[in-house]
N, C-alpha and C positions, 0 to 999 in steps of 0.2 A: 580583573580583566587585563591589567597591564596598560594597554593603550586606552586613551580616553576616546569618547565618541567624536570629539572634534578632530583628533588625529586620524581616526578611522575614516571620517568623511573626506578628509584631505586625500587619503589613500584611495578611496573609492570613487572620487569625483570623475576621474578620466573614464573609468568603466561605466559609470552612470550616464555620462554624456554620450558615450558610444553605443549604449544599449538601445536597440530598436524597439523593444517592448514598452519603453516609456514614451508613449505617444501623448498627444495633446490632452486627451481625456484623463489619462492617468496623472499627468502633471497637475491638471486642474483639481483632481480628487485629492492629491497630496497637499496642495495649497489650501484647499477648503478644509481638510482635516486639521491642518496646523492652525488655521484661522479660527474655526468654529470651536474645536475642542480645547485648543491652547492659544487663546488670543494674546497671551503674553509673549508667544513665540512670533506670531505674525499678526499685526494689526490689520484692520479692514483696508486701510490705505495701501499697506504693503501687499496684501493679498490681491487687491485689484491690479496693482502693478505687475505681479507675477502671473496674472490670468489674462493679460492683454493679448488678444488673438492676432493683433497686428504684428507682434514680435514673434519670430520663429520659436518653436518649442525648445530647440536645443539652446538657444540664447537665454530664454526664460529660465530653463532648468539650471544653466550655468550660473546665472545671477542669483537664483534661489539658493543654490549650494554655497556660493560665496557669502551671501547674506547670513545664512544660518551659521556658518563658521565664525562670522563676526559677532553673532549674538551669543556664542558660548556653548558650553557643554550641554546644558539642558535642552537648548533648541536642537542641537544635533541628535541628541537621544530621542527626542520626540519625532524628528524626521525619520529615524530608523524604525520607530514604532509604526508610523504611518505607512512607510514602505513595506514593512512586514505585513501589515493589515491588508493593503491594497494589491500588492504584487509580490506574493510570497516567493515565487520561483526566482525572481530577480534578487530578492533579499538573500536567499540562500546561496546564490551564485556570486555574491560580492567577494572581491579579493580579500577583504579583511575578515569576512566570515569563514572563507575557505582556509585562510592562514590560522585563525583561531581554532577551527575544528581540527586541523592537522596538529597543532600544538597540544590540544587536549588529548588527542589520541596517543600521543607519545608520552604524556605525563602519566606515570604509574598510579598516582593518587586519583586521577580522574577516570581510570579504567573501571568498568563495572566489575563487581565481585563475581568471580566465576566459581561455582561450586566444584570442588575437585572430584567428588563422587559422580560417577556416570551410571545411570540406571539403564540397563539393557534387558528387555524382557526375553529376547531370544537372539543369541549371537551365532546361531548355527547356520543361517543363510537360507536361501530359497529351496535348496534340495531337501532340507529337513522339513520345510513347510509342505512341499509337494508330497513327500513321503507320508506325513500326517494326514494330509488331505486324501491321498489315495487309500490309506487305511480306513478313514471315516467312510468313504464311498463304498469300500468293500464290506464294511460292517453293515451299512444300510442295505446293500444288495442282499447280503446274507439274511438279514432280518425279513426283508420282503419276500425272498424266496421261501424261507421257512414258513412264513405266513400263508403263502400261496399253497403249500402242501397241506397245511392244517385246514384251511377253509376251502380247499378245492381250487384256489386261484381265481375264483370268480370276482372277488372284490378288487384285488390289485390289478388284474388284467382287464377287468371291465373299466376301471378308471383310466388305465393306460390307453384304451381304445378310443377314448373320447375325441382326441384331436387328430386321429389318423384318417387316411383315405379309406374308401369303402373296402378295397381288397385287403388292406392290412387289418381292418376291423374284423372282417370275416375270418381271417387266419387266427387272430387272437381269440375270437369267440369259439372257433372250432377247437383250439388248444384247450380252452377253458372247459368246454363240454367233454373233451376227451379225457382230461385229467380228473374231471368230476365223476365220470363213469367208472374209473378204475378203483 
């Protein structure tokens, strides 16, 4: 990683103190996470001090960050885990995370392997597609027209008349009877 979590927390402290999404409830959740899951990071007495509602949230958060930096690398790492768990969008917008992400994107060893072959099913474009579609429609019309001549048109035109108005149905039925008589 290069930077330790302690150095990252020093870098991110100003951002975290200015962040409006870290309200009283979230600071309490972070404190409880560090106390209950990792009591070696925050003892019960320390957690009670950082959850004191008589002290403004920004002051409590600042004291918590300073306390964690004094506790060392492991405490800072657990704070980042708790932050990621409870407020993922804040975690991903931290200055240290953005800097690390930018550094990773420039590192050629961290880039994902891109397959050089590109498989294209059809590179002819929309005009070719429309031409093929038009050809398929033409073949379908030819098939139905030839079927109409063989069977007198009664089946295809009778089915076509189902959803039409009364006048249109009469015209189709008349055409069917006319072609059937011939």
